[in-house]
C-alpha positions as CSV (number, residue, x, y, z in Angstrom):
1,M,-15.1,-79.1,-134.1
2,G,-16.1,-75.6,-132.8
3,D,-19.7,-76.3,-134.0
4,R,-19.9,-79.5,-132.1
5,R,-18.6,-78.0,-128.9
6,R,-21.1,-75.1,-129.2
7,R,-24.0,-77.5,-129.8
8,D,-23.0,-79.6,-126.8
9,W,-22.7,-76.6,-124.6
10,R,-26.1,-75.4,-125.8
11,G,-27.6,-78.8,-125.1
12,E,-26.2,-78.9,-121.5
13,Y,-27.4,-75.4,-120.8
14,N,-30.9,-76.3,-122.0
15,D,-30.9,-79.5,-119.9
16,L,-29.8,-77.6,-116.8
17,S,-32.5,-74.8,-117.4
18,A,-35.2,-77.5,-117.8
19,K,-34.2,-79.2,-114.6
20,L,-34.1,-75.9,-112.6
21,E,-37.6,-75.0,-113.8
22,K,-38.9,-78.4,-112.9
23,H,-37.7,-78.0,-109.4
24,I,-39.2,-74.5,-109.3
25,E,-42.6,-75.9,-110.3
26,R,-42.4,-78.5,-107.4
27,L,-41.7,-75.8,-104.8
28,P,-45.4,-75.7,-103.5
29,D,-45.0,-79.5,-102.9
30,Y,-41.8,-79.0,-101.0
31,A,-43.4,-76.4,-98.8
32,Q,-46.3,-78.6,-98.0
33,R,-44.0,-81.5,-97.0
34,A,-42.1,-79.1,-94.9
35,Q,-45.2,-77.9,-93.1
36,E,-46.3,-81.5,-92.3
37,K,-43.0,-82.2,-90.8
38,L,-43.0,-79.1,-88.7
39,Q,-46.5,-79.9,-87.4
40,R,-45.3,-83.3,-86.2
41,Y,-42.7,-81.6,-83.8
42,F,-44.7,-78.5,-83.0
43,P,-45.4,-78.3,-79.3
44,P,-49.0,-78.9,-78.2
45,D,-51.2,-75.8,-77.4
46,E,-52.4,-75.8,-73.8
47,Q,-55.4,-73.9,-74.6
48,S,-56.5,-76.5,-77.1
49,G,-56.5,-79.5,-74.6
50,G,-53.2,-80.9,-75.3
51,K,-53.7,-81.2,-79.0
52,P,-51.3,-80.0,-81.5
53,A,-52.0,-76.5,-82.8
54,Q,-53.7,-76.6,-86.1
55,R,-52.4,-74.3,-88.7
56,P,-54.2,-73.4,-91.9
57,P,-52.8,-75.3,-94.8
58,M,-50.6,-73.4,-97.1
59,P,-52.4,-72.5,-100.2
60,A,-51.1,-74.1,-103.3
61,R,-49.3,-71.8,-105.6
62,P,-50.2,-71.9,-109.3
63,P,-47.5,-73.5,-111.3
64,I,-45.0,-71.1,-112.7
65,P,-45.3,-70.9,-116.5
66,R,-42.2,-72.2,-118.3
67,R,-40.4,-69.4,-120.2
68,P,-38.0,-70.1,-122.9
69,A,-34.4,-69.9,-121.7
70,M,-32.7,-66.7,-122.8
71,P,-29.1,-67.1,-123.8
72,P,-26.5,-65.2,-121.8
73,V,-25.5,-63.1,-124.9
74,Q,-29.2,-61.8,-125.2
75,R,-29.3,-61.1,-121.6
76,L,-26.2,-59.0,-121.7
77,A,-27.4,-57.3,-124.9
78,G,-30.6,-56.3,-123.1
79,M,-28.7,-54.3,-120.4
80,S,-28.4,-50.7,-121.1
81,L,-25.2,-48.9,-121.0
82,S,-26.5,-46.3,-118.4
83,S,-27.3,-49.2,-115.9
84,M,-23.9,-50.6,-116.4
85,A,-22.3,-47.2,-116.0
86,E,-24.0,-46.7,-112.6
87,Q,-22.5,-49.8,-111.3
88,V,-19.2,-50.2,-112.9
89,P,-16.7,-47.1,-112.5
90,V,-14.7,-48.2,-115.5
91,V,-17.6,-48.1,-117.8
92,A,-18.8,-44.8,-116.4
93,D,-15.3,-43.3,-117.1
94,A,-15.2,-44.6,-120.5
95,K,-18.8,-43.3,-121.2
96,A,-17.8,-39.9,-120.0
97,K,-14.7,-39.9,-122.1
98,W,-16.8,-40.9,-125.2
99,D,-19.3,-38.1,-124.4
100,R,-16.5,-35.6,-124.3
101,W,-15.1,-36.9,-127.6
102,N,-18.4,-36.5,-129.4
103,Q,-19.0,-32.9,-128.1
104,P,-19.3,-30.4,-131.0
105,A,-16.4,-28.3,-129.6
106,A,-14.1,-31.2,-129.5
107,K,-15.0,-32.2,-133.0
108,L,-14.3,-28.7,-134.2
109,E,-11.0,-28.6,-132.4
110,R,-9.9,-31.8,-134.1
111,R,-10.8,-30.5,-137.5
112,K,-8.8,-27.4,-136.9
113,R,-5.8,-29.4,-136.0
114,R,-6.1,-31.7,-139.0
115,A,-6.3,-28.6,-141.4
116,S,-3.3,-26.9,-139.6
117,R,-1.2,-30.0,-140.0
118,A,-2.2,-30.5,-143.6
119,M,-1.4,-26.9,-144.4
120,T,2.0,-27.2,-142.8
121,L,2.8,-30.4,-144.7
122,W,1.7,-28.8,-148.1
123,I,3.8,-25.6,-147.4
124,L,6.9,-27.7,-146.6
125,L,6.6,-29.7,-149.7
126,T,6.0,-26.5,-151.8
127,I,9.2,-24.9,-150.3
128,L,11.3,-28.1,-151.0
129,C,10.0,-28.2,-154.5
130,G,10.8,-24.5,-155.0
131,I,14.4,-25.1,-153.7
132,Y,14.7,-28.0,-156.2
133,M,13.4,-26.0,-159.0
134,V,15.9,-23.2,-158.5
135,A,18.8,-25.6,-158.0
136,A,17.8,-27.6,-161.2
137,G,17.4,-24.4,-163.2
138,T,20.6,-22.8,-162.2
139,G,22.7,-26.0,-162.7
140,V,23.7,-26.4,-159.1
141,L,22.8,-30.0,-159.2
142,N,24.8,-30.8,-162.4
143,A,28.6,-31.0,-162.2
144,A,28.9,-29.3,-165.5
145,G,27.1,-26.3,-164.3
146,T,24.4,-26.6,-166.9
147,A,20.7,-26.2,-166.3
148,Q,18.4,-29.2,-166.3
149,L,15.1,-28.1,-167.9
150,P,13.0,-31.4,-167.3
151,Q,13.8,-31.5,-163.6
152,A,13.1,-27.8,-163.3
153,I,9.8,-28.3,-164.9
154,A,8.8,-31.3,-162.7
155,A,9.8,-29.1,-159.6
156,L,7.6,-26.3,-160.9
157,A,4.7,-28.6,-161.3
158,G,5.2,-29.8,-157.6
159,V,5.3,-26.2,-156.6
160,V,1.9,-25.5,-158.3
161,V,0.3,-28.7,-157.0
162,F,1.4,-28.5,-153.4
163,G,0.9,-24.7,-153.2
164,T,-2.6,-25.3,-154.4
165,F,-3.2,-27.9,-151.6
166,G,-1.6,-25.6,-149.1
167,A,-3.8,-22.7,-150.1
168,R,-7.0,-24.8,-149.9
169,S,-5.9,-26.1,-146.4
170,G,-5.4,-22.6,-145.3
171,M,-8.8,-21.5,-146.5
172,R,-10.4,-24.3,-144.8
173,L,-8.6,-23.5,-141.5
174,R,-9.7,-19.9,-141.8
175,S,-13.4,-21.0,-142.3
176,L,-13.1,-23.4,-139.4
177,N,-11.8,-20.6,-137.1
178,R,-14.9,-18.5,-138.0
179,V,-17.3,-21.2,-137.0
180,E,-19.5,-20.3,-134.0
181,L,-20.8,-23.3,-132.2
182,P,-24.5,-23.0,-131.0
183,A,-24.9,-23.0,-127.2
184,A,-25.1,-26.4,-125.8
185,P,-28.4,-27.2,-124.0
186,A,-27.8,-27.2,-120.2
187,G,-28.1,-31.0,-119.3
188,P,-28.5,-32.4,-115.8
189,P,-25.3,-32.3,-113.8
190,P,-23.5,-35.7,-113.4
191,L,-24.3,-37.7,-110.3
192,P,-21.7,-38.8,-107.8
193,P,-20.4,-42.3,-108.0
194,A,-22.5,-45.2,-106.9
195,G,-20.5,-45.8,-103.7
196,S,-20.4,-42.1,-102.6
197,M,-22.5,-40.9,-99.6
198,A,-23.6,-37.9,-101.8
199,R,-25.2,-40.1,-104.4
200,Q,-28.5,-40.6,-102.8
201,P,-29.0,-36.9,-101.8
202,M,-28.1,-35.7,-105.4
203,E,-30.6,-38.1,-106.9
204,R,-33.2,-36.6,-104.5
205,L,-32.3,-33.1,-105.5
206,A,-32.6,-33.9,-109.2
207,E,-36.1,-35.2,-108.6
208,S,-36.9,-32.2,-106.5
209,E,-35.7,-29.8,-109.1
210,A,-37.8,-31.3,-111.8
211,S,-41.0,-31.4,-109.6
212,L,-40.4,-27.7,-108.4
213,A,-39.9,-26.5,-112.0
214,E,-43.2,-28.0,-113.0
215,L,-45.0,-26.5,-110.1
216,L,-43.5,-23.1,-110.6
217,R,-44.5,-23.2,-114.2
218,Q,-48.1,-23.9,-113.2
219,L,-48.1,-21.1,-110.7
220,S,-46.8,-18.7,-113.4
221,T,-49.3,-19.8,-116.1
222,P,-52.2,-17.3,-116.4
223,S,-55.6,-18.7,-115.5
224,A,-58.8,-18.2,-117.9
225,A,-59.2,-14.7,-116.4
226,G,-55.7,-13.8,-117.6
227,V,-54.2,-13.5,-114.2
228,A,-51.5,-15.8,-112.7
229,A,-52.2,-17.7,-109.4
230,V,-49.0,-16.2,-107.9
231,P,-47.3,-12.9,-108.9
232,D,-44.4,-13.3,-111.3
233,I,-42.0,-11.6,-108.9
234,S,-42.8,-14.3,-106.2
235,V,-42.3,-17.1,-108.7
236,A,-39.1,-15.6,-110.0
237,D,-37.8,-15.2,-106.5
238,A,-38.6,-18.8,-105.6
239,R,-37.0,-20.0,-108.8
240,N,-33.8,-18.1,-108.2
241,T,-33.5,-19.0,-104.6
242,A,-34.1,-22.7,-105.5
243,D,-31.3,-22.5,-108.2
244,E,-28.9,-20.9,-105.7
245,A,-29.7,-23.6,-103.1
246,A,-29.2,-26.3,-105.6
247,K,-25.8,-24.9,-106.6
248,A,-24.8,-24.7,-103.0
249,L,-25.9,-28.3,-102.3
250,R,-23.9,-29.6,-105.3
251,G,-20.9,-27.7,-104.0
252,L,-21.3,-29.5,-100.6
253,A,-21.6,-32.8,-102.5
254,D,-18.4,-32.0,-104.2
255,R,-16.7,-31.4,-100.9
256,I,-18.1,-34.8,-99.7
257,Q,-16.5,-36.6,-102.7
258,A,-13.2,-34.9,-102.2
259,L,-13.1,-36.0,-98.5
260,E,-14.1,-39.5,-99.6
261,R,-11.1,-39.6,-102.1
262,G,-8.9,-38.3,-99.3
263,R,-10.2,-40.9,-96.9
264,D,-9.5,-43.8,-99.2
265,A,-6.0,-42.6,-99.8
266,A,-5.2,-41.7,-96.2
267,P,-3.4,-43.9,-93.7
268,A,-5.6,-46.3,-91.5
269,R,-5.1,-44.0,-88.4
270,E,-6.5,-41.0,-90.2
271,K,-9.6,-42.5,-91.8
272,S,-11.8,-42.3,-88.8
273,A,-11.5,-38.6,-88.5
274,L,-12.1,-38.1,-92.2
275,E,-15.1,-40.6,-92.0
276,A,-16.6,-38.3,-89.2
277,A,-16.2,-35.3,-91.4
278,V,-17.9,-37.1,-94.3
279,R,-20.8,-38.0,-92.0
280,K,-21.1,-34.4,-90.7
281,M,-21.3,-33.0,-94.2
282,R,-23.9,-35.6,-95.2
283,E,-26.1,-34.4,-92.3
284,Q,-25.7,-30.8,-93.4
285,L,-26.6,-32.0,-97.0
286,D,-29.7,-33.7,-95.7
287,D,-30.8,-30.6,-93.8
288,G,-30.4,-28.6,-97.0
289,L,-32.5,-31.0,-98.9
290,D,-35.1,-30.8,-96.2
291,G,-35.2,-27.1,-96.7
292,Y,-35.5,-27.6,-100.5
293,G,-38.3,-30.0,-99.9
294,A,-40.2,-27.4,-97.7
295,L,-40.2,-24.9,-100.7
296,L,-41.3,-27.8,-102.9
297,A,-44.2,-28.5,-100.5
298,A,-45.2,-24.9,-100.3
299,A,-45.3,-24.6,-104.1
300,G,-47.5,-27.8,-104.2
301,R,-49.9,-26.3,-101.7
302,A,-50.1,-23.2,-103.7
303,V,-50.9,-25.0,-106.8
304,A,-53.5,-27.1,-105.0
305,A,-55.1,-24.0,-103.5
306,S,-55.1,-22.0,-106.8
307,G,-58.3,-23.9,-107.8
308,D,-60.1,-23.6,-104.4
309,G,-59.8,-19.7,-104.1
310,G,-58.0,-19.9,-100.7
311,L,-54.7,-18.9,-102.1
312,G,-53.7,-16.2,-99.6
313,A,-52.2,-18.5,-96.9
314,S,-50.5,-20.5,-99.6
315,K,-48.9,-17.4,-101.1
316,D,-47.5,-16.4,-97.5
317,A,-46.3,-20.1,-97.1
318,L,-44.4,-19.9,-100.4
319,T,-42.8,-16.6,-99.4
320,D,-41.8,-17.9,-96.0
321,A,-40.3,-21.1,-97.5
322,T,-38.4,-19.1,-100.1
323,D,-36.9,-16.8,-97.3
324,R,-35.9,-19.8,-95.2
325,L,-34.3,-21.5,-98.2
326,A,-32.4,-18.4,-99.1
327,G,-30.9,-18.2,-95.6
328,L,-30.1,-21.9,-95.9
329,A,-28.4,-21.5,-99.2
330,L,-26.3,-18.6,-97.8
331,A,-25.1,-20.9,-95.0
332,L,-24.4,-23.8,-97.4
333,R,-22.4,-21.5,-99.7
334,E,-20.2,-20.5,-96.8
335,L,-19.6,-24.2,-95.9
336,S,-18.9,-25.3,-99.5
337,S,-16.4,-22.4,-100.2
């Protein structure tokens, strides 16, 4: 029964797809007919002697090649998790939780907890078996007060087995406590949510950071003569200033997100004031990105001038842009603090 319904559904879906593609192929004919009807009611052009204005015929479009219909399951399978995470907040939260779960530090902490719980269990079982062994050996469990040797031997075996497991768990916990995790590579900071006003500036900042890093790397690379195009101290100063400015810009973006969350939860009469504050901070964020872009442009001009021999003015422009961005980063830090 289920197979028949599935086949019927697939047949209806294929028929609907074929009809839709047939109408798409006839779109040029529909457009030609619409143009002819429009020319009938088009007002006459006075400059052409009362004759209707002649329009060039619409060029016929080539027929659209028919493509095999893709089932919905395959279309959904072709979508990447990252694109879904950018559009659906629930998927983004689930992806973030999954990433935190798979971090090496989180895995090590879970192993430590399991080893500690196992060691506690084996120690408790060892203690219980030891108490039972003493009680059976002294005759406390027997009304006649005589010792029960088989029970005492079984309890002793339990003490040995559980004690061994407890010792192994303790050694495993000790070795886990000595594990030193390697330093995790610094990945790109997470972007704000898709609906936030700070999302587009942070995407722009990430692209600018990548471009500036490449330009500064080229400026610090020695030429064939063994001399770098720009002194290392200037490149290091520009790089440090750019890092400080990026950190200040992200701090301001965090404040924008906090204000947006407060605006969404605030009463209706308070939302207008919070919305105005968000827009003002967005303008400050755009100004900071413009200053960052000025440093990026100066670095690009320096790279372009390094092959022409006229590098003096480009070096000065790079220094000036670095100084301006340093002052802007200081102002942004005061705003985001």
